[in-house]
C-alpha positions as CSV (number, residue, x, y, z in Angstrom):
1,M,87.1,9.7,76.4
2,L,85.5,6.4,76.2
3,D,81.7,7.4,75.5
4,P,82.0,9.1,72.5
5,I,84.4,5.7,71.1
6,L,81.8,3.7,72.1
7,R,79.0,6.0,70.8
8,T,81.2,6.0,67.2
9,V,81.7,1.8,67.7
10,K,78.1,1.4,68.3
11,K,77.2,3.5,65.2
12,I,79.6,1.2,63.0
13,A,78.4,-2.0,64.4
14,T,74.7,-0.6,63.7
15,S,75.4,-0.5,59.9
16,L,77.3,-3.5,59.9
17,L,74.9,-5.5,61.2
18,M,72.2,-3.6,59.3
19,A,74.3,-4.9,56.2
20,G,73.9,-8.4,57.6
21,A,77.5,-8.4,59.2
22,V,79.5,-9.9,62.2
23,V,80.9,-7.8,64.3
24,F,83.6,-9.6,66.7
25,Y,85.7,-6.9,69.1
26,D,88.3,-7.0,71.5
27,A,87.0,-3.8,73.3
28,P,86.2,-2.9,77.1
29,S,83.5,-4.5,78.5
30,R,81.3,-1.2,78.5
31,A,81.5,-1.9,74.7
32,D,80.4,-5.6,74.7
33,D,77.3,-4.6,76.9
34,A,76.5,-1.9,74.1
35,L,76.8,-4.7,71.7
36,E,74.5,-6.6,73.2
37,K,72.2,-4.1,73.5
38,L,72.6,-3.5,70.0
39,S,71.9,-7.1,68.6
40,S,68.7,-7.2,70.8
41,K,67.6,-4.5,68.8
42,Q,68.3,-6.1,65.3
43,S,67.2,-9.5,66.4
44,V,65.2,-9.2,63.3
45,D,68.0,-9.9,61.3
46,I,68.3,-13.4,62.1
47,A,65.4,-14.1,59.8
48,E,66.4,-11.8,57.6
49,L,69.5,-13.7,56.7
50,A,67.4,-16.7,56.7
51,E,65.8,-15.2,54.2
52,Q,68.8,-13.9,52.1
53,Q,70.3,-17.7,52.1
54,R,73.1,-15.8,53.8
55,W,73.8,-18.9,56.2
56,D,77.1,-18.9,57.5
57,L,76.2,-15.4,58.8
58,L,72.9,-16.6,60.2
59,R,75.2,-19.3,62.5
60,A,77.6,-16.8,63.7
61,K,74.8,-14.4,64.6
62,G,72.9,-17.3,66.4
63,K,75.7,-17.9,68.5
64,L,75.8,-14.6,69.3
65,A,72.2,-14.4,70.6
66,S,71.1,-17.8,70.3
67,E,67.8,-16.5,71.9
68,L,66.6,-14.6,69.5
69,L,65.9,-17.3,66.7
70,N,62.6,-17.1,67.5
71,A,62.3,-13.0,66.3
72,P,59.8,-12.9,63.6
73,Q,60.0,-10.5,60.7
74,Q,56.9,-8.0,60.1
75,D,54.6,-10.7,58.7
76,G,55.7,-13.4,61.4
77,M,58.4,-15.4,59.3
78,T,61.0,-16.8,61.2
79,A,64.8,-17.9,60.6
80,L,63.0,-21.5,60.7
81,H,59.9,-20.9,58.3
82,W,62.8,-19.8,55.9
83,G,65.1,-22.6,56.6
84,V,61.9,-25.0,55.5
85,R,61.1,-22.6,52.7
86,H,64.7,-23.1,50.9
87,G,64.6,-26.5,51.9
88,R,67.9,-26.4,53.9
89,H,67.4,-29.5,56.0
90,D,71.0,-29.0,57.8
91,I,70.0,-25.6,58.9
92,V,66.3,-26.8,60.1
93,Q,68.2,-29.3,62.3
94,W,70.5,-26.7,63.4
95,L,67.8,-24.1,64.2
96,L,65.8,-26.8,66.2
97,D,68.3,-27.9,68.1
98,A,69.5,-23.9,68.9
99,G,65.7,-23.7,70.4
100,A,64.0,-22.5,67.2
101,N,59.9,-22.9,67.9
102,P,58.6,-25.3,65.6
103,N,55.3,-24.2,66.0
104,A,55.9,-20.5,65.5
105,K,53.0,-19.0,63.2
106,T,53.2,-15.9,60.9
107,Y,50.6,-13.0,60.7
108,Y,48.9,-15.7,58.5
109,G,48.7,-18.8,60.8
110,V,51.3,-20.1,58.9
111,T,54.0,-22.6,60.4
112,P,56.9,-24.2,59.4
113,L,55.1,-27.7,58.7
114,T,52.8,-25.8,57.0
115,I,55.5,-24.6,54.4
116,A,57.1,-28.1,54.4
117,C,54.0,-30.0,53.7
118,T,53.2,-27.5,50.8
119,Q,56.5,-28.0,49.1
120,G,56.3,-31.9,49.5
121,D,59.3,-31.9,51.7
122,M,59.3,-35.0,53.7
123,A,62.8,-34.8,55.2
124,S,61.5,-31.0,57.0
125,V,58.3,-32.6,58.0
126,R,60.2,-35.8,59.5
127,L,62.3,-33.0,61.2
128,L,59.6,-30.6,62.5
129,L,57.5,-33.4,63.7
130,D,60.4,-34.7,65.8
131,A,60.7,-31.8,67.4
132,K,57.1,-31.8,68.6
133,A,55.6,-29.9,65.6
134,D,52.0,-29.9,66.1
135,A,50.5,-31.8,62.8
136,T,46.8,-30.6,63.9
137,T,47.5,-26.9,63.5
138,L,45.0,-25.1,61.1
139,G,46.1,-22.7,58.5
140,P,44.4,-19.9,56.5
141,G,40.8,-20.6,56.0
142,D,41.1,-23.4,58.9
143,A,43.1,-25.9,56.4
144,T,44.1,-28.6,58.0
145,L,48.0,-29.9,57.2
146,L,46.4,-32.8,55.6
147,M,44.6,-31.0,53.0
148,I,47.8,-29.2,51.8
149,A,49.9,-32.2,52.2
150,S,47.1,-34.0,49.9
151,R,46.6,-31.2,47.5
152,Q,50.4,-31.1,46.9
153,G,50.3,-35.0,46.2
154,N,53.0,-36.4,48.5
155,E,51.0,-39.9,50.0
156,K,54.2,-40.6,52.5
157,I,53.7,-36.9,54.2
158,A,49.9,-37.9,54.3
159,E,50.3,-41.1,56.2
160,L,52.9,-39.2,58.7
161,L,50.5,-36.6,59.2
162,L,47.7,-38.9,60.2
163,Q,49.8,-41.0,62.2
164,S,50.8,-37.9,64.1
165,G,46.9,-37.1,64.6
166,C,45.3,-35.6,61.7
167,S,41.8,-35.9,61.3
168,V,40.9,-37.7,58.1
169,N,37.4,-36.0,57.4
170,A,38.2,-32.6,59.0
171,T,36.8,-29.9,57.1
172,E,38.3,-26.4,56.4
173,R,36.2,-23.4,56.3
174,N,33.5,-24.0,53.0
175,G,33.2,-27.4,54.4
176,Q,36.0,-29.4,52.1
177,T,37.9,-32.4,53.0
178,A,41.4,-33.6,52.0
179,L,40.0,-36.2,50.5
180,M,38.2,-33.5,47.6
181,W,41.6,-31.7,47.8
182,A,43.5,-34.7,46.6
183,A,40.9,-35.7,44.2
184,A,40.9,-32.1,42.7
185,A,44.4,-32.3,42.1
186,G,44.5,-35.7,40.5
187,N,46.7,-37.1,43.3
188,T,45.8,-40.8,42.5
189,D,47.9,-42.0,45.8
190,V,47.2,-39.8,48.2
191,V,43.4,-40.8,47.5
192,K,43.9,-44.4,48.0
193,T,46.0,-43.7,50.9
194,L,43.1,-41.3,52.6
195,L,40.3,-43.9,51.1
196,A,42.3,-46.7,53.4
197,S,42.4,-44.4,56.0
198,G,38.8,-44.2,56.1
199,A,37.8,-40.8,54.2
200,D,34.3,-40.3,53.6
201,R,33.7,-40.3,49.6
202,D,30.0,-39.4,49.9
203,L,30.5,-36.0,51.8
204,S,29.3,-33.5,49.6
205,L,28.8,-29.5,49.8
206,K,26.0,-27.3,49.3
207,S,27.1,-27.0,45.5
208,G,26.8,-31.0,45.5
209,F,30.0,-31.8,44.9
210,N,32.0,-34.5,46.8
211,A,35.7,-35.6,45.9
212,F,34.5,-38.0,43.2
213,F,32.8,-34.9,41.3
214,F,35.6,-32.8,41.9
215,A,37.7,-35.6,40.1
216,V,35.6,-35.6,36.9
217,R,35.4,-31.9,36.9
218,Q,39.2,-31.4,36.8
219,G,39.2,-34.3,34.2
220,H,41.6,-36.7,36.2
221,M,41.1,-40.3,34.9
222,E,43.3,-42.3,36.9
223,T,41.7,-40.6,39.7
224,V,38.2,-41.0,38.5
225,D,39.1,-44.8,37.8
226,L,40.0,-45.6,41.3
227,F,36.8,-44.3,42.8
228,L,34.9,-46.3,40.9
229,S,36.9,-49.2,41.2
230,T,36.5,-48.9,44.7
231,G,32.6,-48.5,45.3
232,T,31.5,-45.4,43.5
233,D,28.2,-45.1,41.6
234,V,29.0,-43.8,38.1
235,N,25.3,-42.4,38.1
236,Q,24.9,-40.9,41.0
237,G,23.4,-37.4,40.7
238,M,25.1,-34.2,42.6
239,N,22.6,-33.1,45.2
240,V,23.1,-29.7,45.2
241,R,21.6,-27.9,48.1
242,S,22.4,-24.4,47.1
243,G,21.2,-23.1,43.8
244,G,21.8,-20.3,41.8
245,G,24.6,-18.6,40.2
246,R,27.2,-21.2,38.9
247,N,25.7,-23.9,40.6
248,A,25.6,-27.1,38.7
249,A,22.0,-28.1,38.2
250,N,20.7,-30.5,40.7
251,Q,21.7,-34.6,40.1
252,T,24.1,-33.5,37.1
253,S,25.6,-36.8,36.4
254,S,29.1,-37.2,36.2
255,L,28.6,-37.8,32.6
256,I,27.1,-34.6,32.6
257,L,29.7,-32.3,34.3
258,A,32.6,-34.2,32.3
259,V,30.9,-32.9,29.2
260,E,30.1,-29.5,30.4
261,S,33.8,-29.5,31.6
262,G,35.2,-30.1,28.1
263,H,36.7,-33.8,29.1
264,F,35.0,-35.6,26.1
265,E,37.2,-38.6,26.6
266,L,36.5,-38.9,30.1
267,A,33.0,-38.6,29.3
268,L,33.3,-41.5,26.9
269,H,35.3,-43.2,29.2
270,L,32.2,-42.9,31.8
271,V,29.8,-44.0,29.5
272,G,32.2,-47.3,28.8
273,R,32.0,-47.9,33.0
274,G,27.8,-47.5,32.9
275,A,27.2,-43.8,32.8
276,D,23.6,-44.0,31.0
277,P,24.3,-41.6,28.0
278,N,20.5,-40.2,28.0
279,D,20.2,-39.1,31.7
280,Q,18.7,-36.1,32.1
281,R,17.8,-35.8,35.7
282,C,19.3,-32.6,36.0
283,G,16.6,-31.7,33.0
284,Y,19.3,-31.8,30.0
285,A,21.5,-34.8,28.6
286,A,24.8,-35.0,27.4
287,L,23.7,-34.0,23.8
288,H,21.6,-31.5,25.2
289,A,24.5,-29.8,26.8
290,I,27.1,-30.0,24.3
291,S,25.9,-26.9,22.2
292,W,26.4,-24.4,24.7
293,V,29.6,-26.4,25.6
294,R,31.0,-25.6,22.2
295,K,29.7,-22.3,22.2
296,P,29.0,-20.6,25.3
297,S,27.3,-17.3,25.7
298,S,29.7,-14.0,26.4
299,G,28.9,-11.5,28.6
300,D,29.0,-10.8,32.5
301,G,26.0,-13.2,33.1
302,V,26.3,-16.9,34.8
303,D,26.3,-18.1,31.1
304,G,29.2,-16.1,30.4
305,D,32.0,-18.1,30.4
306,P,34.7,-19.2,27.5
307,P,34.7,-22.9,26.3
308,P,36.2,-25.3,28.6
309,R,39.8,-26.0,27.8
310,G,38.7,-29.5,28.5
311,S,41.6,-32.3,28.1
312,G,42.0,-35.7,25.9
313,Q,42.2,-36.1,22.2
314,V,38.5,-36.5,21.6
315,S,36.7,-33.2,20.0
316,S,33.9,-32.0,20.7
317,L,32.0,-33.1,16.9
318,E,33.7,-37.0,17.2
319,F,32.1,-37.3,20.9
320,V,28.8,-36.9,19.6
321,R,29.4,-39.3,17.2
322,R,30.3,-41.7,19.6
323,L,28.0,-41.1,22.1
324,I,25.1,-41.8,19.5
325,A,26.8,-44.9,18.5
326,L,27.0,-45.6,22.3
327,G,23.1,-45.3,22.6
328,A,22.6,-41.5,22.9
329,D,19.6,-40.6,21.4
330,A,20.0,-37.9,18.7
331,N,16.1,-36.7,18.9
332,L,15.9,-37.1,22.4
333,T,13.7,-34.0,24.2
334,C,14.8,-32.0,27.1
335,K,12.6,-32.4,30.4
336,S,13.4,-29.8,31.9
337,T,11.4,-28.3,34.3
338,R,12.7,-24.8,34.4
339,P,10.5,-21.9,33.5
340,P,12.0,-19.8,30.6
341,G,12.6,-16.1,31.3
342,K,10.3,-13.5,29.4
343,A,11.2,-14.3,25.8
344,A,13.4,-16.8,26.4
345,L,13.9,-20.4,24.8
346,N,11.9,-22.9,26.2
347,R,14.3,-26.0,26.7
348,N,11.4,-28.4,27.7
349,G,10.9,-30.3,24.8
350,A,14.0,-29.1,22.7
351,T,16.3,-31.5,20.8
352,P,19.7,-31.7,20.8
353,L,19.4,-30.2,16.9
354,L,17.1,-27.2,18.2
355,L,19.6,-26.5,21.0
356,A,22.2,-26.5,18.1
357,C,20.2,-24.2,15.8
358,K,19.8,-21.6,18.7
359,T,23.4,-21.2,19.1
360,A,24.0,-21.4,15.1
361,D,26.7,-24.0,15.1
362,L,25.8,-25.3,11.6
363,P,28.8,-28.3,11.8
364,L,26.7,-29.5,14.8
365,I,23.4,-29.4,12.7
366,Q,24.8,-31.3,10.0
367,L,26.6,-33.9,11.8
368,L,23.1,-34.6,13.8
369,V,21.0,-34.6,10.8
370,E,23.3,-37.3,9.1
371,L,23.0,-39.5,12.7
372,G,19.3,-39.1,12.2
373,A,18.5,-35.8,13.7
374,D,14.4,-34.6,12.7
375,L,14.6,-31.1,11.6
376,N,11.1,-30.4,12.3
377,R,10.8,-31.4,15.8
378,P,9.9,-28.3,17.6
379,N,10.3,-27.5,21.6
380,A,7.0,-27.8,24.2
381,D,6.0,-24.1,22.6
382,D,5.9,-25.4,19.0
383,C,9.5,-23.0,18.6
384,T,11.1,-24.8,15.4
385,P,14.9,-25.3,14.7
386,L,14.4,-22.7,12.0
387,L,12.8,-20.0,14.3
388,A,15.3,-20.7,16.9
389,A,18.1,-20.5,14.4
390,A,16.3,-17.0,13.3
391,G,16.7,-15.9,17.2
392,V,13.7,-16.7,18.9
393,G,14.6,-16.8,22.7
394,T,17.3,-14.7,22.2
395,V,17.5,-12.2,25.2
396,A,20.9,-10.6,25.4
397,V,22.0,-8.9,22.0
398,D,25.5,-9.6,21.4
399,E,26.3,-11.7,24.1
400,E,24.3,-15.1,23.1
401,P,26.2,-17.0,20.5
402,G,25.9,-17.2,16.6
403,T,27.4,-14.1,14.7
404,E,25.5,-12.8,11.5
405,S,27.3,-14.7,8.8
406,E,26.8,-17.9,10.8
407,V,22.9,-17.4,11.4
408,L,22.6,-16.5,7.5
409,E,24.3,-20.0,7.0
410,V,22.2,-21.9,9.5
411,L,19.2,-20.4,8.0
412,D,20.1,-21.1,4.0
413,Y,21.0,-24.7,4.9
414,L,17.5,-25.1,7.0
415,L,15.8,-23.2,4.2
416,A,17.7,-25.8,1.4
417,E,15.9,-28.2,3.3
418,K,12.5,-27.1,2.8
419,M,11.7,-26.2,6.8
420,D,8.7,-23.8,6.8
421,L,9.4,-20.3,6.5
422,H,6.1,-19.1,7.9
423,H,5.7,-21.1,11.3
424,V,4.1,-19.1,14.1
425,D,5.0,-20.5,17.6
426,K,2.4,-20.6,20.5
427,N,3.8,-17.3,21.9
428,G,3.1,-16.1,18.6
429,E,6.9,-15.7,17.5
430,S,7.5,-15.8,14.0
431,A,10.8,-16.1,11.9
432,M,11.0,-12.4,11.9
433,H,10.5,-11.8,15.7
434,G,13.5,-13.9,15.8
435,A,15.7,-11.7,13.1
436,A,14.8,-8.9,15.3
437,Y,15.6,-10.4,18.7
438,R,19.0,-11.0,17.3
439,A,19.0,-7.4,15.9
440,Y,20.5,-8.9,12.5
441,P,19.1,-6.5,9.2
442,K,21.0,-9.2,7.0
443,V,18.5,-11.5,8.4
444,V,15.6,-9.2,8.2
445,R,16.6,-9.1,4.6
446,L,17.2,-12.7,4.1
447,L,13.8,-13.9,5.2
448,K,12.1,-11.0,3.0
449,A,13.9,-12.3,0.0
450,Q,12.8,-16.0,0.8
451,G,9.3,-14.8,0.6
452,L,8.1,-14.6,3.8
453,K,5.2,-12.1,4.0
454,S,4.4,-9.3,6.2
455,D,1.3,-10.9,7.3
456,T,2.8,-13.8,8.8
457,W,5.1,-11.8,11.2
458,N,3.4,-8.3,11.5
459,H,1.5,-9.2,14.8
460,K,1.8,-8.2,18.4
461,N,3.4,-11.9,20.6
462,R,2.1,-12.9,23.9
463,H,4.6,-10.5,25.2
464,G,2.6,-7.5,23.2
465,W,5.2,-6.8,20.6
466,T,5.6,-6.8,16.9
467,P,9.2,-7.5,15.3
468,L,9.2,-3.6,14.9
469,D,8.7,-2.9,18.8
470,I,11.6,-4.9,19.6
471,A,13.9,-3.2,17.0
472,D,12.7,0.0,19.1
473,G,13.9,-1.6,22.3
474,K,10.8,-3.6,23.6
475,R,12.8,-6.7,24.8
476,P,14.0,-8.1,28.0
477,G,18.1,-7.6,28.5
478,S,18.9,-4.6,26.2
479,V,16.2,-1.3,25.3
480,K,18.2,0.1,23.2
481,P,16.7,0.9,19.5
482,N,18.5,-0.8,16.4
483,P,17.9,1.9,13.9
484,A,19.2,-0.8,11.1
485,V,17.0,-3.5,12.0
486,R,14.1,-1.1,12.2
487,K,14.5,0.0,8.6
488,A,15.1,-3.3,7.4
489,L,11.8,-4.4,9.0
490,E,10.2,-1.2,7.3
491,E,11.1,-2.4,3.9
492,S,10.0,-5.7,4.3
493,L,6.6,-4.9,5.2
């Protein structure tokens, strides 16, 4: 009769244990043996109880089977992991005293100390280190605990980890250091601690980023000031060793990086700290960059990002005004050595105003003219601001800045300033070629209405294309014909 009863007890116990209950028995020894076997099969319940924060049940179950405290869940999480995750220092201490493994790793290599550092939980960090947790263990991506603590921002934890054997200049899988993580997060106190402990501020990635440039890109002015006050050169250039894609141009300065990241207040601050407002070792200066920062391209290309969110209280136009007041040259010409793509605008020799015309940015154009910019200065290909506004250099239809109405407004402004409508550049491009590149029929009609003669534009450029050919799809990027533009061009002959 006893066996059927034991089977019934076992079945009930199984249900209760799965529900998180703790079962107490006053039954024959064979029932005790059955329960002991059952508890070993349900050992994962201990970690689950901790996950669910059922601490009283956890203590009771731990007393029932203390040797099972390190039993992991399917992903490797143990009761100790969950105790740290929930910030229960009393449970952490109790688990450690009961024999929990302080160095248990999840499937992803996460230890309880990893979680404590991620949460900035100094008390748990101390408890774990006192229990011989390994401070040098590596987490996902070979990140060190010092990196994790540096990103979180608790300088006291960073100090304790350094004292416990963490290497201050260790690198993770991508070559980044704890100093880079702290700087990118704007954790100035941690940066100060790391620098005092010998962190290498000059160590850089193939992308050219070092800790200082990470702070600049993220707009952390206080952290930037700490670097500058402790010996970092404000005019250092990024040593880019991996070109292409969205990497910065080689020798990009902190000023240009701040501008391209939308941190205009920080950019002015850098000039106040000695940054050269006309520096263009990377091929362009801050005033050139402002055109594509204000109105970037769209689409899937490397330039197809939205405008940066930025920081500070200074608008882009106010930045331009104040930067020129601080010595920036409104007519500075680009020294770009990068050859343009087929039919693309050549930046070499381009002024900030010409680039603003390329993006059809009338407010920026008007401000630059007010501050002394020359409306008639062309680039190295003799492309004028008017030709750039009309569309010369446009490669990707509907992906480059400048709506049809914006282009019409800019052209009206430029023509009112008596700019030469009939100019043809060294590549044989005319304003009508530009209108065909942009694929804007209203721009074609405006140029015709303003007196542009067909003998000025009805010819092949250096690529062998007339405006009609471009409208038929003979162009880089898009090969889709545009019947509306062709019709407008035919009406203009």
